[in-house]
C-alpha positions as CSV (number, residue, x, y, z in Angstrom):
1,M,1.8,-38.2,-34.8
2,E,2.0,-34.6,-34.9
3,H,0.7,-32.3,-32.5
4,K,-0.1,-28.9,-32.9
5,F,-1.0,-26.6,-30.3
6,F,-3.1,-23.1,-30.5
7,R,-1.3,-20.5,-28.0
8,E,-2.3,-17.2,-26.5
9,A,-0.2,-15.5,-24.3
10,V,-1.1,-12.3,-21.7
11,V,1.1,-10.9,-19.4
12,V,-0.3,-8.7,-16.0
13,L,1.9,-6.4,-14.7
14,F,1.2,-5.6,-11.0
15,L,2.6,-2.2,-10.0
16,F,1.8,-1.1,-6.6
17,T,2.4,2.2,-4.6
18,F,2.2,3.2,-0.7
19,L,2.4,5.8,1.4
20,K,3.6,3.7,4.3
21,C,6.3,1.2,4.0
22,N,9.2,1.0,1.4
23,A,10.6,-1.8,-0.7
24,G,11.3,-5.0,1.4
25,N,13.4,-8.2,0.5
26,I,11.8,-10.5,-1.7
27,I,10.0,-13.4,-0.2
28,I,9.2,-17.2,-2.0
29,N,8.1,-20.0,0.5
30,N,6.9,-23.4,-1.1
31,N,5.1,-25.7,1.2
32,P,4.6,-28.5,-0.4
33,S,2.9,-30.5,2.0
34,A,0.0,-27.9,2.1
35,R,0.5,-27.4,-1.9
36,E,0.7,-23.4,-1.4
37,I,3.5,-20.9,-2.1
38,V,3.7,-17.5,-0.8
39,F,5.5,-14.8,-2.1
40,G,6.2,-11.2,-2.5
41,N,8.4,-8.5,-2.1
42,G,7.0,-6.4,1.1
43,K,5.0,-3.9,-0.5
44,I,2.7,-7.3,-1.8
45,M,2.4,-10.8,-0.4
46,I,0.5,-13.1,-3.0
47,T,-0.5,-17.0,-1.7
48,L,-1.3,-19.4,-4.3
49,D,-3.3,-22.5,-4.0
50,Y,-2.5,-25.9,-6.0
51,K,-4.4,-28.0,-4.3
52,G,-6.5,-29.5,-7.3
53,K,-6.5,-25.9,-8.6
54,C,-4.5,-23.1,-9.4
55,N,-5.1,-19.8,-8.4
56,I,-4.0,-16.7,-6.2
57,S,-6.1,-17.0,-2.6
58,S,-4.9,-14.6,-1.4
59,L,-3.3,-10.9,-2.3
60,A,-2.0,-8.3,0.4
61,V,-1.1,-4.9,-0.4
62,N,0.9,-2.8,2.4
63,G,-0.5,-5.8,4.8
64,Q,-4.3,-5.0,3.9
65,S,-6.0,-8.5,2.7
66,V,-7.6,-7.2,-1.0
67,I,-8.3,-10.7,-2.2
68,S,-8.8,-13.9,-0.3
69,G,-11.2,-16.8,-0.6
70,T,-12.0,-19.4,-2.6
71,E,-11.9,-17.9,-5.8
72,G,-9.3,-15.0,-5.9
73,I,-7.7,-14.6,-9.1
74,F,-7.8,-17.4,-11.6
75,S,-8.0,-18.5,-15.3
76,S,-11.4,-20.0,-16.9
77,I,-13.4,-19.9,-20.3
78,K,-17.0,-20.7,-21.3
79,T,-17.5,-23.3,-24.1
80,S,-20.9,-24.8,-25.8
81,T,-20.2,-27.5,-23.4
82,G,-19.6,-25.9,-19.9
83,T,-17.5,-23.5,-18.6
84,Y,-14.0,-24.7,-17.1
85,S,-11.5,-22.6,-15.1
86,T,-8.4,-23.2,-13.2
87,L,-10.4,-23.7,-10.0
88,N,-11.2,-27.5,-11.2
89,L,-7.7,-29.5,-12.6
90,T,-7.7,-32.6,-14.2
91,S,-4.1,-32.9,-13.3
92,V,-0.9,-32.1,-10.9
93,P,0.5,-28.7,-12.0
94,S,4.5,-28.7,-11.8
95,I,6.1,-26.3,-9.4
96,K,9.2,-24.7,-10.1
97,T,10.7,-21.8,-8.0
98,G,14.2,-19.5,-8.2
99,N,15.7,-16.8,-6.7
100,N,13.3,-14.2,-7.8
101,T,10.7,-16.7,-9.8
102,V,7.6,-19.0,-9.4
103,T,6.4,-20.8,-12.1
104,V,3.8,-23.5,-12.5
105,S,3.4,-25.6,-15.4
106,N,0.8,-28.1,-16.3
107,I,-2.3,-26.2,-15.2
108,K,-4.4,-28.8,-17.4
109,Y,-8.5,-28.0,-16.8
110,G,-11.9,-28.6,-19.4
111,N,-12.7,-32.3,-20.2
112,N,-12.4,-35.1,-22.3
113,E,-13.1,-32.7,-25.7
114,D,-12.2,-29.2,-24.4
115,V,-8.8,-29.3,-23.0
116,I,-6.9,-26.5,-21.7
117,I,-3.3,-26.2,-20.4
118,E,-1.9,-22.8,-19.3
119,K,1.8,-22.0,-17.7
120,W,1.5,-19.3,-15.1
121,N,5.0,-17.6,-14.4
122,F,5.5,-14.6,-12.3
123,L,9.0,-12.6,-11.5
124,I,9.5,-10.7,-8.8
125,S,11.2,-7.5,-8.0
126,E,11.2,-4.7,-5.1
127,S,8.9,-2.7,-7.4
128,D,6.1,-5.0,-9.0
129,I,5.4,-8.4,-10.0
130,R,5.1,-9.7,-13.7
131,F,2.6,-12.2,-14.1
132,D,2.7,-13.7,-17.5
133,I,0.3,-16.6,-18.6
134,E,0.8,-19.2,-21.7
135,R,-2.5,-20.7,-22.8
136,D,-2.5,-23.8,-24.7
137,F,-5.0,-25.5,-26.8
138,P,-4.2,-29.1,-28.1
139,K,-7.0,-28.5,-30.8
140,P,-9.0,-25.5,-32.0
141,L,-11.9,-24.4,-29.3
142,H,-15.0,-22.1,-29.8
143,I,-14.8,-19.6,-27.2
144,E,-17.7,-18.2,-25.8
145,E,-16.2,-15.9,-23.0
146,S,-12.3,-16.1,-21.3
147,A,-11.5,-15.2,-18.1
148,F,-7.5,-14.3,-18.3
149,P,-7.3,-13.8,-15.7
150,S,-10.4,-12.9,-13.4
151,F,-9.9,-10.9,-10.3
152,N,-12.2,-11.0,-7.6
153,F,-11.6,-8.6,-4.8
154,N,-12.9,-9.2,-1.0
155,S,-15.3,-6.1,-1.3
156,I,-16.2,-3.2,-3.8
157,N,-15.4,-0.9,-1.3
158,I,-11.6,-2.1,-0.9
159,W,-11.1,0.7,-3.6
160,N,-12.6,4.3,-3.5
161,G,-12.2,3.7,-7.4
162,A,-9.9,3.0,-10.4
163,F,-8.4,5.8,-13.0
164,L,-8.7,3.9,-16.3
165,G,-6.0,3.6,-19.1
166,Y,-8.1,5.3,-21.8
167,G,-8.2,8.5,-19.2
168,G,-11.4,7.3,-17.8
169,L,-12.4,7.6,-13.8
170,A,-14.8,4.6,-12.6
171,W,-15.6,5.8,-9.0
172,F,-17.5,2.7,-6.9
173,Y,-19.7,4.3,-5.4
174,L,-21.3,4.6,-8.2
175,F,-22.5,0.7,-8.3
176,N,-21.7,-0.5,-5.3
177,E,-24.9,-2.0,-4.9
178,K,-27.0,-5.6,-6.7
179,L,-27.1,-5.2,-10.4
180,C,-25.1,-1.9,-10.5
181,T,-22.6,-2.9,-13.5
182,Y,-19.9,-1.4,-15.1
183,G,-18.4,-2.8,-18.1
184,V,-15.1,-0.8,-20.0
185,H,-11.9,-2.3,-22.2
186,S,-9.0,-0.7,-20.7
187,D,-5.2,-2.0,-21.0
188,C,-4.6,-0.7,-17.2
189,S,-6.6,0.2,-14.1
190,V,-4.9,1.9,-11.1
191,F,-6.9,1.2,-8.1
192,W,-6.6,3.6,-5.0
193,N,-8.1,4.3,-1.7
194,S,-7.8,7.5,0.2
195,S,-7.9,6.3,3.5
196,S,-5.5,3.7,3.9
197,G,-2.8,5.1,0.9
198,N,-2.5,2.3,-1.1
199,A,-2.7,2.0,-4.7
200,L,-2.8,-1.0,-6.7
201,K,-1.9,-0.7,-10.7
202,V,-2.7,-3.6,-12.6
203,A,-1.6,-3.6,-16.6
204,V,-1.9,-6.2,-19.6
205,S,-0.3,-6.5,-22.3
206,V,-0.4,-9.0,-25.2
207,P,2.8,-10.1,-26.7
208,G,2.9,-8.6,-30.8
209,K,-0.1,-6.9,-30.0
């Protein structure tokens, strides 16, 4: 029997700029009993949780926690049958670590009809972290919404704003209350905080596009 997979891929590149520290050593610490991996480069530390799910549950920039909690950074899709995400897996993911790499494969979620399988690969250097996501579908799906991935910062007040890839500037104090929203399409965003001196650039690319 021939199996055909339909694949999407995206590359998320974390670039970090600081005023208070130099590049540090690469750190990778896998704790199989807790099903948790902590890794980073001294400027940025990431905690990846794979206890029945797969998400970045913590992200610290220059020692400051900017993402924490049950959601953090994760993938999801919405179809006509429901919304599914890597926060609720249907199988146990496989973990592989190297000197400067972390790979999580067999990230499977969905239901019996709508099946999604992802592979996350992190390449860590002293200046940035490259986050590659491959998403496979055993059969075609009609997707209504897709988070590839979704970022959930601790608070709108973590950053003053963001410089956007097309040249725009988002000031977060203008939409820091309920029902205030702002949406744009951009291939990168540079978040910054003038008080802490921390900045975070998130750049996204898709192979072949």
